[in-house]
C-alpha positions as CSV (number, residue, x, y, z in Angstrom):
1,M,15.6,27.9,-34.0
2,I,15.1,30.6,-31.3
3,V,11.4,29.8,-31.1
4,Y,12.1,26.1,-30.7
5,Q,14.5,26.7,-27.9
6,E,12.0,29.0,-26.1
7,L,9.3,26.3,-26.5
8,R,11.7,23.7,-25.2
9,R,12.5,25.8,-22.2
10,L,8.8,26.1,-21.4
11,A,8.3,22.3,-21.7
12,N,11.2,21.5,-19.5
13,H,10.1,24.0,-16.9
14,Y,6.7,22.6,-16.7
15,L,7.6,19.0,-16.8
16,Q,10.2,19.2,-14.1
17,A,7.5,19.5,-11.4
18,E,5.7,16.3,-12.4
19,R,5.9,12.7,-11.2
20,S,8.8,10.5,-12.3
21,D,7.0,7.6,-14.0
22,H,5.1,9.2,-16.8
23,T,5.8,8.9,-20.5
24,L,5.4,12.5,-21.9
25,Q,8.8,13.8,-23.0
26,P,9.9,17.4,-23.5
27,T,10.6,16.9,-27.2
28,A,7.1,15.4,-27.8
29,L,5.5,18.2,-25.8
30,V,7.4,20.9,-27.8
31,H,6.4,19.3,-31.1
32,E,2.8,19.1,-30.1
33,L,2.9,22.7,-28.9
34,Y,4.6,23.9,-32.0
35,L,1.9,22.2,-34.2
36,K,-0.8,23.8,-32.1
37,L,0.8,27.3,-32.4
38,F,1.8,27.3,-36.0
39,S,-0.5,24.9,-37.9
40,S,-3.7,26.9,-37.6
41,K,-4.5,30.4,-38.8
42,P,-1.8,32.9,-37.9
43,V,-2.0,34.6,-34.5
44,V,-0.7,38.2,-34.3
45,L,1.9,38.1,-31.6
46,Q,2.8,41.5,-30.1
47,D,6.1,40.6,-28.5
48,R,8.0,37.9,-26.7
49,A,5.9,38.1,-23.6
50,H,2.7,37.7,-25.6
51,F,4.2,34.7,-27.4
52,L,5.1,33.1,-24.1
53,A,1.6,33.8,-22.8
54,V,0.0,32.1,-25.8
55,A,2.4,29.2,-25.6
56,A,1.7,28.7,-21.9
57,R,-2.0,28.5,-22.5
58,Q,-1.6,26.0,-25.3
59,L,0.9,24.0,-23.1
60,R,-1.7,23.8,-20.4
61,H,-4.3,22.5,-22.8
62,I,-1.9,19.9,-24.2
63,V,-0.9,18.6,-20.8
64,V,-4.4,18.5,-19.5
65,D,-5.6,16.6,-22.6
66,Y,-2.7,14.2,-22.3
67,A,-3.6,13.5,-18.7
68,R,-7.3,13.0,-19.5
69,T,-6.4,10.6,-22.4
70,R,-3.9,8.8,-20.2
71,H,-6.5,8.1,-17.5
72,A,-9.4,7.2,-19.8
73,Q,-10.4,3.7,-19.2
74,K,-11.4,3.0,-22.7
75,R,-7.8,3.7,-23.8
76,G,-6.2,1.4,-21.3
77,G,-6.3,3.7,-18.3
78,S,-2.9,4.3,-16.7
79,E,-1.1,1.3,-18.4
80,E,2.2,2.5,-19.6
81,K,2.8,2.3,-23.4
82,V,6.3,2.8,-24.6
83,H,7.6,2.5,-28.1
84,L,11.4,2.0,-28.4
85,Q,11.7,4.4,-31.3
86,D,10.2,7.1,-29.2
87,V,12.7,6.8,-26.3
88,V,15.2,9.5,-27.1
89,E,15.4,11.2,-23.7
90,P,14.4,10.1,-20.2
91,A,10.7,10.4,-19.6
92,I,9.5,13.4,-17.7
93,P,6.3,13.1,-15.5
94,V,2.8,14.5,-15.9
95,D,0.9,14.1,-12.7
96,H,-2.8,13.1,-12.9
97,R,-3.5,16.1,-10.6
98,V,-3.0,18.4,-13.6
99,I,-6.6,17.7,-14.4
100,E,-7.6,18.8,-10.9
101,L,-5.5,21.9,-11.3
102,D,-7.1,22.7,-14.6
103,L,-10.6,22.4,-13.2
104,A,-9.6,24.6,-10.2
105,L,-8.0,27.1,-12.6
106,Q,-11.3,27.3,-14.5
107,R,-13.1,28.0,-11.2
108,L,-10.5,30.6,-10.3
109,E,-11.0,32.2,-13.7
110,Q,-14.6,32.9,-12.8
111,L,-13.6,34.5,-9.5
112,D,-10.4,36.4,-10.6
113,A,-9.4,36.0,-14.3
114,R,-6.2,37.9,-13.9
115,A,-5.0,35.7,-11.0
116,A,-5.8,32.7,-13.1
117,Q,-3.7,34.1,-15.9
118,V,-0.8,34.8,-13.5
119,V,-0.9,31.1,-12.5
120,E,-1.0,29.9,-16.1
121,L,1.9,32.1,-17.1
122,R,4.1,31.2,-14.0
123,F,3.2,27.5,-13.7
124,F,2.7,26.4,-17.2
125,G,4.8,29.1,-18.9
126,G,7.7,29.4,-16.5
127,L,7.6,33.2,-16.8
128,T,9.2,35.4,-14.1
129,D,7.1,38.0,-12.3
130,R,8.6,40.6,-14.5
131,E,7.7,38.7,-17.7
132,V,4.1,38.0,-16.4
133,G,3.8,41.7,-15.6
134,T,4.9,42.7,-19.1
135,A,2.5,40.1,-20.7
136,L,-0.5,41.3,-18.6
137,D,0.5,45.0,-18.4
138,I,0.7,45.1,-14.6
139,S,3.5,45.7,-12.1
140,P,5.6,42.8,-10.7
141,A,4.2,43.7,-7.3
142,T,0.7,43.1,-8.6
143,V,1.8,39.8,-10.1
144,K,3.2,38.8,-6.7
145,R,0.0,39.6,-4.9
146,D,-2.1,37.8,-7.5
147,W,0.3,34.8,-7.3
148,E,0.0,34.6,-3.5
149,F,-3.8,34.9,-3.6
150,A,-4.2,32.3,-6.4
151,R,-1.7,29.9,-4.9
152,S,-3.5,30.0,-1.5
153,W,-6.9,29.7,-3.2
154,L,-5.8,26.8,-5.4
155,L,-4.2,24.9,-2.4
156,K,-7.5,25.2,-0.5
157,E,-9.5,24.1,-3.6
158,I,-7.3,21.1,-4.5
159,G,-6.5,20.2,-0.9
């Protein structure tokens, strides 16, 4: 139950920043994330921060895959598909720019892998500077510097 609550917190944190007309819901995102994390071979998790780092990375992949699928023309493009039995909570948005962010993060990873991890953990994982520092074994001050660099770089890249 504690793991589910933590995953739900991650999903809510990420989805709060997205557009208002999309159909991905926090519960569906958590269920998908849970399946990704716990249905394959076991991953040795060192502590809470490591778990959150792994979950944030998987959350990023799920959201990016969702955005790609959603915008694929062969699947109906951006037409909204809603099944009444799936409407349990209000829909939370996923912006199509998440694909652009993912591509930019991949480029940033080539330039500065640690800064890309900081973005992933803060943006997708909702971790604090202190939690990111613990997960990456760096100081909160270094996290802040990496975050400022990465944020500026990404804003320039994405426009």
